[in-house]
C-alpha positions in Angstrom: -9.5 10.4 -7.1 -8.2 7.0 -6.2 -4.7 8.3 -6.0 -5.8 11.0 -3.6 -7.5 8.3 -1.4 -4.4 6.2 -1.3 -2.4 9.3 -0.2 -4.9 10.1 2.4 -4.9 6.6 3.7 -1.1 6.8 4.1 -1.5 10.1 6.1 -3.9 8.6 8.7 -1.9 8.1 11.9 -2.9 5.3 14.2 -2.6 7.7 17.2 -5.4 9.8 15.7 -7.9 6.9 15.8 -9.8 5.0 18.4 -10.5 1.5 17.0 -14.1 0.5 16.7 -14.7 -2.7 18.7 -17.4 -4.0 16.3 -17.4 -3.0 12.7 -13.6 -3.0 12.4 -13.5 -6.7 13.2 -16.9 -8.0 12.0 -18.1 -5.8 9.1 -20.3 -8.5 7.7 -22.1 -8.9 11.1 -22.3 -5.2 11.5 -24.0 -5.0 8.1 -26.8 -7.1 9.7 -26.9 -4.7 12.6 -27.2 -1.7 10.3 -30.0 -3.3 8.4 -31.9 -4.1 11.6 -31.5 -0.7 13.2 -34.2 1.9 13.1 -36.5 -0.1 10.9 -39.2 2.5 11.3 -37.0 5.4 10.2 -37.4 7.4 13.4 -33.7 8.6 13.5 -33.9 9.7 9.9 -37.1 11.6 10.5 -35.6 13.3 13.6 -32.4 14.4 11.7 -34.4 15.6 8.7 -36.7 17.7 11.0 -33.7 19.4 12.5 -31.4 19.7 9.4 -33.0 18.7 6.1 -30.1 17.9 3.8 -32.0 18.2 0.5 -29.9 20.1 -2.0 -27.1 20.6 0.5 -23.6 19.4 1.1 -23.3 16.6 3.7 -20.3 15.1 5.5 -20.7 11.8 7.3 -18.0 11.4 9.9 -16.9 7.9 10.8 -19.0 6.6 7.9 -17.7 3.0 8.4 -18.4 1.0 5.2 -20.8 3.7 3.9 -24.1 2.2 4.9 -25.8 5.6 5.4 -24.2 7.4 2.4 -26.8 6.4 -0.2 -29.7 7.7 2.0 -28.1 11.2 2.1 -27.2 10.9 -1.6 -30.8 10.5 -2.6 -31.5 14.2 -2.1 -28.2 16.0 -1.1 -26.2 18.0 -3.5 -23.0 16.2 -2.4 -22.0 13.7 0.2 -18.6 13.0 1.6 -18.0 10.0 3.8 -14.9 10.2 6.1 -13.6 7.1 7.7 -10.2 6.4 9.3 -10.0 2.6 8.9 -8.6 1.6 5.4 -10.6 -1.6 4.9 -13.8 0.2 5.7 -12.8 3.0 3.3 -12.5 0.5 0.5 -15.8 -1.2 1.4 -17.5 2.2 1.4 -16.1 3.1 -2.0 -17.5 -0.2 -3.4 -20.9 0.5 -1.9 -21.2 3.9 -3.6 -19.4 3.1 -6.8 -21.3 4.8 -9.6 -23.1 7.3 -7.3 -21.9 10.6 -8.8 -22.6 12.9 -5.8 -20.7 10.8 -3.2 -17.0 10.6 -2.3 -15.3 8.6 0.4 -12.1 10.0 2.0 -9.8 8.7 4.6 -9.2 10.6 7.8 -10.1 10.8 11.5 -12.8 13.0 13.0 -10.2 15.4 14.4 -8.6 15.9 10.9 -11.3 16.1 8.2 -9.6 16.2 4.7 -12.0 19.0 3.6 -11.8 22.8 3.1 -13.1 25.3 5.6 -16.8 26.1 5.3 -17.5 23.4 2.8 -20.5 21.6 4.4 -24.1 22.3 5.5 -24.5 19.2 7.6 -21.9 17.2 9.5 -23.4 13.9 10.6 -21.9 11.4 13.0 -23.8 8.3 14.1 -22.3 6.2 17.0 -18.9 7.4 15.9 -16.2 9.3 17.8 -18.4 11.9 19.5 -19.0 10.0 22.7 -18.6 12.9 25.2 -15.6 14.4 27.0 -12.5 14.0 24.9 -14.1 14.6 21.6 -13.4 18.4 21.6 -10.9 18.2 18.7 -13.6 16.7 16.5 -16.1 19.3 17.6 -13.7 22.0 16.6 -13.0 20.3 13.3 -16.7 20.0 12.5 -17.1 23.7 13.2 -14.3 24.4 10.8 -15.8 22.6 7.8 -19.4 23.8 8.5 -20.6 26.9 6.7 -22.3 29.6 8.8 -25.8 28.4 9.7 -24.7 24.7 9.1 -25.6 21.9 11.5 -23.6 19.3 13.4 -25.8 16.3 14.2 -24.4 13.7 16.7 -26.3 10.5 17.2 -25.5 8.0 19.9 -27.1 5.3 22.0 -29.2 6.5 24.9 -27.9 4.4 27.8 -30.7 5.6 30.1 -33.2 3.6 28.1 -33.8 -0.2 28.7 -33.0 -2.8 27.7 -30.0 -1.9 25.6 -28.8 0.9 27.9 -28.5 -1.3 31.0 -26.8 -4.1 28.9 -24.2 -1.7 27.6 -23.6 -0.1 31.0 -23.0 -3.6 32.5 -20.0 -3.7 30.2 -18.8 -0.1 30.7 -19.8 0.6 34.4 -17.8 3.8 34.5 -19.9 5.4 31.7 -22.2 8.1 33.2 -24.9 8.9 30.6 -26.1 12.0 32.4 -22.6 13.4 32.5 -22.3 12.8 28.8 -25.6 14.6 28.1 -24.5 17.5 30.3 -21.3 17.7 28.3 -23.2 18.2 25.0 -25.6 20.7 26.7 -22.6 22.8 27.9 -21.2 22.7 24.4 -24.4 24.2 23.0 -26.3 21.2 21.7 -30.0 20.6 21.8 -31.1 17.1 22.8 -33.8 15.0 21.2 -34.5 11.4 22.4 -35.4 9.0 19.7 -37.1 5.6 20.3 -36.4 2.9 17.7 -36.9 -0.8 17.1 -34.1 -3.1 15.9 -35.8 -5.8 13.8 -33.9 -8.9 12.6 -34.7 -11.5 10.0 -33.7 -14.4 12.2 -32.6 -15.3 15.7 -29.2 -16.2 14.3 -28.7 -12.7 13.0 -29.9 -11.2 16.3 -27.6 -13.3 18.4 -24.6 -12.7 16.1 -25.1 -8.9 16.5 -25.4 -9.0 20.2 -22.3 -11.1 20.5 -20.2 -8.4 18.7 -21.7 -5.6 20.8 -21.2 -7.0 24.3 -18.9 -9.2 26.3 -19.7 -12.9 26.4 -21.5 -12.6 29.8 -23.6 -9.6 28.8 -24.4 -11.0 25.3 -25.8 -14.2 26.8 -27.9 -12.1 29.2 -29.2 -10.0 26.4 -30.0 -13.0 24.2 -31.9 -14.6 27.1 -33.8 -11.4 27.8 -34.9 -11.1 24.1 -37.5 -13.7 23.2 -38.3 -12.6 19.7 -36.7 -10.8 16.7 -37.0 -7.2 17.9 -35.1 -5.0 20.4 -36.3 -1.5 21.5 -33.3 0.8 21.4 -33.2 4.5 22.5 -30.9 7.1 20.9 -29.8 10.6 21.6 -29.7 13.2 18.8 -27.6 16.2 19.7 -27.8 19.1 17.3 -25.8 22.3 17.3 -26.0 25.0 14.6 -23.0 27.2 13.7 -23.9 30.9 14.0 -24.8 32.4 10.7 -23.1 35.7 11.5 -22.5 38.4 14.1 -25.4 39.4 16.2 -26.0 43.2 15.9 -27.8 44.8 18.8 
């Protein structure tokens, strides 16, 4: 398996990948962010309600350093994490070492190193599927999904304060309603999920905000957050692959 991973890493072309502005550069700080996110489990409940993965085959696209893989592995038949950035692939492998039903493979979302119709759930959380331009990844997810399988895309809801306005201050050209319309046209259902990020210390909170925003916006966000929690909204977009031809 390690030989296959090395070969796959060599095959990943930089042109296939849009670098992540946070976890690629500060994986240790992003670990703090992952631990703080969704402390009440609202996102996991929403995904499970729409596409319970118990006993099924799961693909986590853009899995980063594998933070979410053990959660899926707890009940899934098999889990494959796919990640384009070699250092994160290696970190993910270390995280799931010894977990028999998990593999980590190198590859971008638009080239998943997996057979046709090999997954029941393709999951992507704040990775690649950000709206117009992600069509190649949508096609690739459909390729690897079995009939009746589910693509679940989770991203930040920029219509929800305070996090949404902070992020829009850094990316003023981003139009969240247009992005939502994109997924609607592509056949996705939308569920809004309210969560709370909860940090152990102010130092952790401030470090995370500083990798997520420009200096100016990070200082604004820090000033507007008096404690150790931040309410953050998410969008869950779900599309199911047709199970077969409709017969009139």
